[in-house]
C-alpha positions in Angstrom: 88.3 -139.5 32.7 85.1 -140.0 29.8 85.9 -140.5 25.9 84.2 -137.0 25.5 87.0 -135.7 27.7 89.9 -137.4 26.2 88.7 -135.8 23.1 88.9 -132.6 24.0 92.3 -133.0 25.9 93.9 -134.1 22.5 91.9 -131.3 20.3 93.2 -129.1 23.0 97.0 -130.5 22.7 97.2 -131.0 18.8 95.5 -127.1 18.7 98.0 -125.4 21.8 100.5 -123.9 19.3 97.8 -122.2 17.4 95.5 -121.1 20.5 98.5 -119.5 21.9 99.1 -117.6 19.1 99.1 -113.5 20.2 99.0 -110.3 17.9 101.8 -109.8 15.0 104.0 -107.6 16.3 104.4 -104.0 15.0 107.6 -104.9 13.3 106.8 -108.6 11.8 104.7 -107.5 8.9 107.9 -105.5 7.4 110.2 -108.5 8.3 107.6 -110.7 5.9 107.3 -107.4 3.6 110.8 -107.2 3.0 111.8 -111.4 3.3 113.2 -112.6 0.1 113.9 -109.2 -1.7 116.2 -109.8 -4.9 115.6 -106.3 -6.2 113.9 -103.3 -4.7 111.8 -100.6 -6.5 112.0 -97.0 -4.8 109.0 -95.3 -3.9 108.7 -92.3 -5.9 105.8 -90.9 -3.0 107.7 -88.1 -0.7 107.7 -89.4 2.9 105.2 -88.5 5.1 105.6 -86.8 8.5 103.9 -90.3 11.1 102.3 -87.6 13.2 100.8 -85.8 10.3 97.2 -85.3 11.6 95.5 -85.5 8.0 96.5 -89.2 8.2 95.7 -92.3 10.4 98.8 -93.7 11.8 97.4 -97.4 11.2 97.2 -96.6 7.8 100.2 -95.1 7.3 101.9 -98.2 9.1 99.9 -100.4 5.8 101.2 -97.6 3.4 104.5 -97.6 4.0 104.1 -102.1 4.2 102.6 -101.5 0.4 105.5 -98.9 -0.3 107.9 -101.7 -0.1 108.5 -102.5 -4.3 110.4 -105.2 -6.0 111.1 -108.9 -6.9 110.8 -111.1 -4.1 111.6 -114.7 -3.7 108.5 -116.4 -1.7 109.8 -119.9 -1.7 111.8 -122.1 -3.9 110.8 -121.6 -7.7 108.0 -118.9 -7.0 108.7 -115.2 -6.8 106.6 -112.3 -6.7 106.6 -108.5 -8.2 105.0 -106.6 -6.0 104.4 -102.9 -5.5 103.6 -101.4 -9.3 100.3 -102.2 -9.1 97.6 -102.6 -6.9 97.8 -106.2 -7.1 101.1 -108.9 -7.2 102.2 -110.8 -10.4 103.2 -114.3 -9.1 105.9 -116.4 -11.1 106.4 -120.5 -10.7 109.6 -121.7 -12.2 108.9 -124.8 -14.3 111.5 -127.3 -15.7 111.5 -124.9 -18.8 109.8 -121.6 -18.7 107.5 -119.6 -16.3 104.4 -119.7 -15.2 102.4 -116.7 -15.2 99.7 -115.9 -12.1 97.3 -113.1 -12.6 99.5 -110.4 -14.4 98.3 -107.0 -13.0 95.5 -105.0 -14.9 97.4 -103.2 -17.3 99.9 -104.3 -19.9 102.4 -101.2 -18.8 103.3 -101.9 -15.2 103.1 -106.4 -16.6 105.5 -105.9 -18.9 107.6 -104.0 -16.4 107.1 -106.2 -14.0 108.0 -109.2 -15.9 111.2 -107.6 -17.4 112.5 -107.3 -14.1 111.9 -111.3 -13.8 113.4 -111.5 -17.1 116.6 -109.2 -15.7 117.1 -110.8 -12.4 115.9 -114.1 -12.9 116.7 -115.1 -16.8 114.6 -114.9 -19.7 112.4 -118.0 -20.3 109.5 -118.6 -22.3 106.1 -118.9 -20.6 104.7 -121.8 -20.5 101.1 -120.6 -19.3 99.4 -117.8 -17.6 96.3 -118.5 -15.0 93.5 -116.2 -13.7 93.1 -117.0 -10.5 89.5 -115.1 -10.5 87.7 -112.4 -12.3 88.4 -108.7 -11.7 90.9 -106.8 -13.9 93.8 -106.3 -11.6 94.7 -109.7 -11.9 94.4 -109.9 -16.1 93.7 -106.9 -17.7 97.5 -106.6 -17.9 98.0 -110.0 -20.1 99.1 -109.1 -23.1 102.3 -106.9 -21.5 103.2 -110.5 -21.1 102.2 -112.8 -23.9 100.8 -112.7 -27.3 97.2 -114.6 -28.1 97.3 -118.0 -28.4 101.4 -118.5 -27.5 100.5 -120.5 -24.3 97.9 -122.1 -22.1 95.3 -119.7 -20.1 93.6 -120.9 -17.4 90.8 -119.6 -15.2 87.8 -120.7 -13.0 85.2 -121.9 -14.8 82.5 -119.2 -15.1 85.8 -116.2 -15.5 84.5 -114.8 -18.6 80.9 -114.2 -17.8 81.8 -112.7 -14.6 84.1 -110.1 -16.5 81.7 -109.8 -19.1 79.0 -108.6 -16.1 81.6 -106.4 -14.5 83.3 -105.0 -16.8 81.4 -104.4 -19.8 77.7 -104.9 -18.5 78.3 -102.4 -15.3 81.7 -101.3 -16.4 80.8 -98.0 -17.4 79.3 -97.1 -13.4 82.3 -99.2 -12.3 85.2 -97.2 -13.6 83.7 -94.1 -12.6 83.2 -95.5 -8.9 86.6 -96.9 -9.1 88.1 -93.3 -10.1 86.7 -92.5 -5.8 87.5 -95.8 -4.6 91.6 -95.9 -5.5 92.0 -92.1 -5.3 92.9 -92.2 -9.1 92.4 -88.2 -9.7 93.5 -87.0 -5.8 97.3 -85.9 -5.2 100.0 -87.4 -3.6 100.6 -86.7 0.0 99.1 -86.4 3.8 95.9 -84.2 2.2 95.3 -86.5 -0.5 96.0 -89.9 -1.9 98.2 -92.5 0.7 97.4 -96.1 -0.6 94.7 -98.0 -1.4 94.9 -100.5 1.6 95.5 -103.7 -0.6 98.0 -102.2 -2.1 99.7 -99.0 -3.8 97.6 -97.7 -6.3 96.1 -98.4 -10.0 97.9 -97.1 -12.9 96.1 -93.5 -13.8 95.9 -94.9 -17.8 95.0 -98.6 -17.7 95.9 -100.3 -20.8 93.7 -103.2 -20.2 94.1 -106.4 -22.8 92.3 -109.9 -22.0 93.0 -113.1 -23.7 90.5 -115.5 -23.1 91.3 -118.9 -21.2 91.8 -121.9 -23.5 91.6 -124.3 -19.8 88.5 -123.5 -17.6 89.4 -125.1 -13.8 86.0 -127.0 -12.8 85.8 -128.5 -9.4 87.9 -128.3 -6.4 91.0 -131.1 -6.5 91.1 -131.1 -10.0 95.1 -131.4 -10.7 97.5 -130.4 -13.8 100.9 -130.7 -14.1 102.5 -127.7 -16.3 106.4 -127.5 -16.8 107.0 -130.0 -14.7 104.4 -128.2 -12.2 102.1 -130.0 -10.5 99.2 -127.5 -9.0 96.2 -128.6 -7.3 92.9 -126.3 -7.6 89.9 -125.3 -5.4 87.2 -123.4 -6.8 86.0 -120.5 -4.3 82.7 -120.0 -5.4 80.6 -116.2 -4.2 84.2 -115.1 -2.4 86.1 -112.2 -3.5 84.6 -113.0 -7.2 81.9 -115.0 -8.2 84.1 -116.6 -10.6 87.7 -117.5 -8.1 89.8 -120.3 -7.4 92.7 -121.3 -5.1 96.0 -123.1 -6.0 98.0 -125.0 -4.1 101.6 -126.2 -5.0 102.7 -130.0 -3.4 106.6 -130.2 -4.8 106.7 -126.8 -3.3 104.7 -127.0 -0.4 103.0 -123.8 -1.6 99.5 -122.1 -1.4 98.2 -119.3 -3.5 95.0 -117.8 -1.7 94.4 -115.3 -4.5 92.9 -112.2 -2.8 90.8 -114.4 -0.5 92.9 -114.1 2.5 95.3 -110.7 2.5 96.8 -108.6 5.1 93.5 -106.4 5.6 89.8 -107.0 6.7 88.5 -107.5 2.5 85.4 -105.6 1.3 81.7 -108.4 1.3 80.6 -105.3 -1.3 83.1 -103.2 -3.3 81.8 -99.4 -3.2 83.0 -99.7 -6.4 79.8 -101.4 -7.3 79.6 -105.5 -7.8 77.7 -108.5 -6.8 77.4 -108.6 -2.9 79.6 -111.5 -2.1 78.8 -114.6 0.4 80.5 -114.1 3.8 79.9 -117.5 5.1 80.9 -119.1 1.8 84.0 -117.0 2.1 84.7 -118.2 5.7 84.2 -122.1 4.4 86.4 -121.5 1.8 89.2 -120.1 3.9 88.5 -123.3 6.3 88.4 -125.9 3.9 91.5 -124.4 2.3 93.2 -124.9 5.8 91.7 -128.5 5.9 92.6 -129.4 2.3 96.0 -128.1 1.9 97.6 -127.1 5.6 99.1 -129.6 6.5 101.7 -129.8 3.9 101.6 -125.8 3.3 105.0 -124.0 4.5 104.2 -120.9 2.9 100.8 -118.5 1.5 101.6 -116.0 -1.1 98.5 -113.7 -1.7 97.1 -111.8 -4.7 98.0 -108.7 -2.8 100.0 -107.8 -0.1 103.1 -110.0 1.5 103.3 -113.9 1.6 103.2 -116.1 5.2 105.9 -118.6 6.5 105.2 -121.1 8.8 102.1 -123.3 10.0 101.6 -121.3 13.0 101.8 -118.1 11.0 99.4 -119.3 8.4 97.0 -121.2 10.4 96.8 -118.0 12.5 95.3 -115.7 9.5 93.7 -118.5 8.0 91.5 -118.7 10.9 91.3 -115.7 12.7 90.6 -113.9 9.0 87.8 -116.7 8.4 86.6 -116.1 12.0 86.0 -112.1 11.4 83.8 -113.2 8.6 81.9 -115.2 9.9 81.4 -113.0 13.1 80.2 -110.3 10.9 78.1 -112.6 9.4 76.7 -114.3 12.2 76.1 -111.1 14.4 74.8 -109.3 11.3 71.9 -112.0 11.0 71.3 -112.1 15.2 70.6 -108.3 14.7 68.5 -108.7 11.5 66.6 -111.2 13.4 66.0 -108.8 15.9 64.6 -106.3 13.6 67.6 -104.3 13.3 68.3 -101.7 9.7 70.7 -102.3 7.6 72.2 -98.6 9.1 71.6 -100.1 12.8 74.2 -103.2 11.9 76.6 -101.0 10.6 76.9 -99.7 13.7 76.0 -101.8 16.0 78.5 -104.8 14.5 82.2 -104.7 16.0 84.9 -107.4 16.5 85.7 -109.3 19.5 89.3 -107.9 20.4 90.9 -111.4 19.6 90.0 -110.6 16.4 90.2 -106.9 16.2 93.4 -106.7 17.1 95.4 -108.4 14.0 96.6 -106.3 12.0 95.6 -108.2 9.2 92.0 -107.6 9.9 92.3 -103.9 10.4 89.8 -101.7 8.0 92.4 -100.7 5.5 90.3 -101.9 2.9 87.3 -102.9 3.7 85.6 -101.5 7.7 83.7 -103.7 10.0 80.1 -101.5 10.0 80.5 -101.9 5.5 80.5 -105.5 5.7 77.8 -106.0 8.1 75.7 -104.0 5.9 77.0 -106.0 3.4 75.6 -108.7 5.0 72.2 -107.1 5.5 71.8 -107.0 1.6 73.2 -110.2 0.6 70.1 -111.3 2.9 67.4 -109.0 2.7 68.8 -106.2 0.0 68.5 -102.2 0.5 64.8 -102.3 1.8 64.9 -102.4 5.6 61.0 -103.2 5.6 60.1 -99.8 6.6 57.3 -98.3 4.4 58.6 -94.8 4.7 61.1 -96.6 2.3 59.6 -98.2 0.0 59.1 -95.6 -2.5 61.3 -92.1 -1.3 61.7 -89.3 -3.4 64.5 -89.2 -5.8 67.2 -87.0 -4.1 66.9 -83.7 -6.1 63.2 -83.6 -5.1 63.9 -84.3 -1.4 66.6 -82.4 -0.9 64.7 -79.4 -2.1 61.7 -80.0 0.4 64.6 -80.6 3.7 66.1 -77.1 2.5 62.9 -75.5 2.6 61.4 -77.3 6.1 64.6 -76.2 7.8 64.7 -72.6 7.1 66.6 -72.5 3.6 70.4 -73.2 3.2 71.7 -69.7 5.0 70.5 -70.9 8.1 71.2 -74.4 7.6 75.2 -73.3 6.5 75.2 -71.3 9.6 74.1 -73.7 11.9 76.7 -76.7 10.3 79.6 -74.1 10.3 79.2 -74.7 13.9 78.2 -78.3 14.2 81.7 -79.0 12.3 84.3 -77.3 14.8 81.8 -79.5 17.4 83.1 -82.7 15.3 79.7 -84.1 13.9 81.4 -84.4 10.8 78.9 -87.2 9.8 76.2 -84.9 10.5 77.2 -81.9 8.7 77.9 -83.8 5.8 74.7 -85.5 5.6 72.7 -81.9 5.4 75.5 -80.1 3.5 74.6 -83.1 0.9 71.0 -82.2 0.8 71.8 -78.5 0.2 74.3 -79.1 -2.7 72.3 -81.4 -4.4 69.1 -78.8 -3.7 71.5 -75.7 -5.0 74.2 -77.3 -7.1 75.9 -73.5 -7.8 76.0 -73.1 -4.4 79.7 -72.4 -4.1 79.3 -72.1 -0.1 77.6 -75.0 0.3 79.7 -77.1 -1.7 83.5 -76.0 0.1 81.5 -76.8 3.4 80.7 -79.6 2.4 83.8 -80.6 1.0 85.5 -79.3 4.1 83.5 -82.0 6.4 84.6 -84.8 3.7 88.2 -83.8 4.0 87.6 -84.2 7.9 86.0 -87.7 7.9 89.0 -88.7 5.2 91.5 -87.7 7.5 90.8 -90.2 9.8 89.8 -93.0 8.4 91.6 -95.6 9.0 90.1 -97.6 5.6 92.1 -96.3 2.4 89.5 -96.9 0.9 87.1 -94.8 2.8 89.3 -92.1 2.7 89.9 -92.0 -1.0 86.0 -91.7 -1.3 85.9 -89.1 0.8 88.8 -86.8 -0.5 87.5 -87.6 -4.3 84.2 -86.2 -3.2 85.7 -83.3 -1.2 88.5 -82.6 -4.9 84.9 -82.8 -6.9 83.5 -79.9 -5.0 86.3 -78.2 -4.7 87.4 -78.5 -8.3 85.2 -80.1 -10.6 85.5 -83.4 -13.0 89.2 -83.8 -13.4 88.3 -86.7 -16.6 86.3 -85.7 -18.9 85.6 -88.0 -21.9 82.5 -87.8 -24.4 81.8 -91.6 -24.6 83.3 -94.8 -22.4 83.6 -98.0 -25.1 85.6 -101.4 -24.2 89.3 -101.0 -25.6 90.0 -103.2 -28.7 92.2 -105.8 -26.8 89.1 -107.3 -24.7 86.6 -106.6 -27.3 89.1 -109.3 -29.3 88.6 -111.8 -26.9 84.9 -111.6 -26.7 82.4 -113.7 -28.1 79.6 -112.3 -30.4 76.9 -113.3 -27.5 79.1 -111.3 -24.7 79.5 -108.3 -27.5 75.5 -108.4 -28.3 74.7 -108.5 -24.6 76.3 -105.7 -24.2 75.0 -104.0 -26.9 71.4 -104.6 -25.5 71.8 -102.2 -22.5 72.4 -99.6 -24.5 69.2 -99.8 -26.0 67.2 -96.5 -25.2 63.9 -98.2 -24.1 61.6 -95.3 -24.1 62.8 -94.5 -27.8 62.8 -98.2 -29.1 59.1 -98.4 -27.9 57.0 -99.3 -30.8 59.5 -100.5 -33.3 60.1 -104.0 -34.6 63.1 -104.3 -36.5 65.5 -106.8 -37.6 69.2 -106.9 -38.5 71.6 -109.9 -39.6 75.4 -109.3 -38.9 77.9 -111.3 -41.0 81.2 -111.7 -40.7 82.7 -112.6 -43.7 86.2 -114.5 -42.7 84.9 -116.2 -39.8 81.4 -117.0 -41.0 80.0 -115.9 -37.6 76.4 -114.2 -37.9 74.5 -112.8 -35.4 70.6 -111.9 -36.1 69.2 -108.9 -33.9 65.6 -108.7 -33.1 64.1 -105.6 -31.7 60.3 -106.3 -30.2 59.1 -104.5 -27.2 62.0 -102.0 -26.2 64.4 -105.1 -25.8 67.0 -106.0 -27.9 67.3 -110.2 -28.5 70.5 -111.7 -30.4 70.5 -114.9 -31.6 74.3 -116.3 -32.6 74.4 -118.2 -35.2 71.2 -117.5 -36.9 69.9 -114.7 -39.6 66.8 -113.7 -40.1 65.0 -114.3 -44.0 63.6 -111.0 -43.5 65.5 -108.4 -42.2 65.7 -105.0 -43.0 69.2 -105.1 -43.4 72.2 -107.2 -43.3 75.3 -106.3 -43.1 78.5 -107.9 -43.8 82.3 -107.4 -42.9 85.1 -108.8 -41.0 85.6 -109.8 -37.4 88.5 -107.0 -37.7 86.0 -104.5 -38.3 83.6 -105.3 -36.5 85.6 -104.8 -33.5 86.8 -102.0 -34.5 83.1 -100.4 -34.6 82.5 -102.0 -31.6 85.2 -100.7 -29.7 84.8 -97.1 -31.3 87.8 -96.6 -33.1 86.2 -96.6 -36.5 82.6 -95.2 -37.5 80.3 -97.3 -40.0 80.1 -94.4 -42.2 84.1 -94.4 -42.9 83.9 -97.9 -43.4 80.8 -98.0 -45.8 82.8 -95.5 -48.0 85.5 -98.0 -47.9 84.2 -100.2 -49.2 84.8 -102.6 -46.3 80.9 -103.0 -45.4 78.5 -104.3 -48.0 75.0 -104.7 -47.0 71.9 -106.3 -48.6 68.0 -104.4 -47.6 67.5 -101.5 -46.8 70.5 -99.0 -45.0 68.4 -96.0 -43.7 66.8 -99.0 -42.2 70.4 -100.1 -40.2 70.9 -96.2 -39.2 67.5 -95.8 -38.1 68.5 -98.7 -35.7 71.6 -97.4 -34.7 70.0 -94.0 -33.5 68.5 -96.2 -30.3 71.5 -96.0 -28.8 73.0 -94.7 -25.8 76.7 -93.5 -25.5 77.6 -93.9 -21.7 79.6 -91.0 -20.1 82.6 -91.7 -18.5 82.7 -88.7 -16.1 79.3 -87.9 -14.9 79.1 -86.9 -11.2 78.8 -88.7 -7.9 78.3 -86.1 -6.0 75.5 -84.3 -7.4 72.3 -86.7 -9.1 71.4 -86.3 -12.1 68.7 -84.1 -12.7 64.8 -85.1 -13.6 
């Protein structure tokens, strides 16, 4: 046998236990999801019959797993509270206190989680808070656990930049789409909300707060010891979030993979909207995690779903989930380079049986086709190269043309009803969308489109797709449920932001057409902190310069940081604070009012089913 033959045999022997690994049984996940249960929280959702045709049976299995709620021991000194929020709260017991990892999405659920920890494990101080990444369900509840300045807060490099991009700059649109993605306004039950794939639910009314990190992790291999607990960090750029990291605990032989590896196929592009993710980097970082820490790891615990114990199980999950992501990436690019479009790849890419049969690769959160389209977008953008799609008509203009060409709405609806009964749900939904867009007040058309969406939702294995379909149907039938006049970031987030981030967000509310041709300079001075910012409006763009003031500004405003924060959060008005003498000014106050009149307020309850008119 030559040297290469010997190497192949050796590699085969080393990996034989993993290669022989078969599909996880239907029951094994339930054993893992209940392992280490200390205190159960009963699910208040009524049980659903497994034979109910309005719920995909595989999704129902995932929903039952996610409904196992309570406080769990993962391993020595590591605990999780699972099932009371979309994400998990993890606790590591130090020598004197608790290290909290990812304090959920809302102060209420985070406080309930830590109170359960205190009740069962004893009250101890919080030694540190760690954010694994920049998504709100992993930091929004922090003020339900600690006060500002009470302990170190650790996050991956770039954390605050990504928080602002996602939750402030695009936050209004993302929040609206998230209400569909997580089925926030759907009634619970077989005709409505069942699960969210990664976990049970986001709170309907979130009390979101933020404490800016006091320390950033800047490179893979960086080590920290806090309260006697050693941690080794792995930065994972471009994976589930742009600012993202894993944590290895060598003393406890435990690896925290955050959201990079969970018991579901994950999104390369979340339907609520975000920056598209790098599927190849995702696979690479999972493989790197195994290479760096796998030989020392006895358990992996996660930002969503339940842990895995034992090297064979850990390797199988990391390896096959990484391979699933790499397969979707590679096969999408193979098709792209043969001329297939973004719509084509979404239909053609399917996981091979050895990956598809693993429960953790099932499409409870993302789907393979959705992820293939995300890979296309990552490399080529939304445009498919066909000149027909370079400059298409906007939705309402196109819809009016389609309906006219097809003989009018009555004729379309007659045919659509027949095709709906024949099972052509996707096509009926697409056709009826044109009718509803052309004729928004056509109640019969809205009901028919709603029925098509409902039938699609009831069949879906993906909780996200189900929630989107059923939320769209719900809006068509009953209108928009949450009607607010404006959306501003809550003050508990504003207080954590720098002036740079606040004025960066202010710039996107500037109404460019109204501001065209105007030149203005406004100074802001915070009397208690000494901070100052010069705003310069020109060319329809708002520029901000922290640390500077413009000597020839039309108006200079002076106030405390607290008053400033309350103004930005919409908790008070400039007029009231002027009357109370809490804001002083130099220059022409009328110029300030003229300046403020140039900004839009965002409607947080815009329709996702009816495009805005022109």
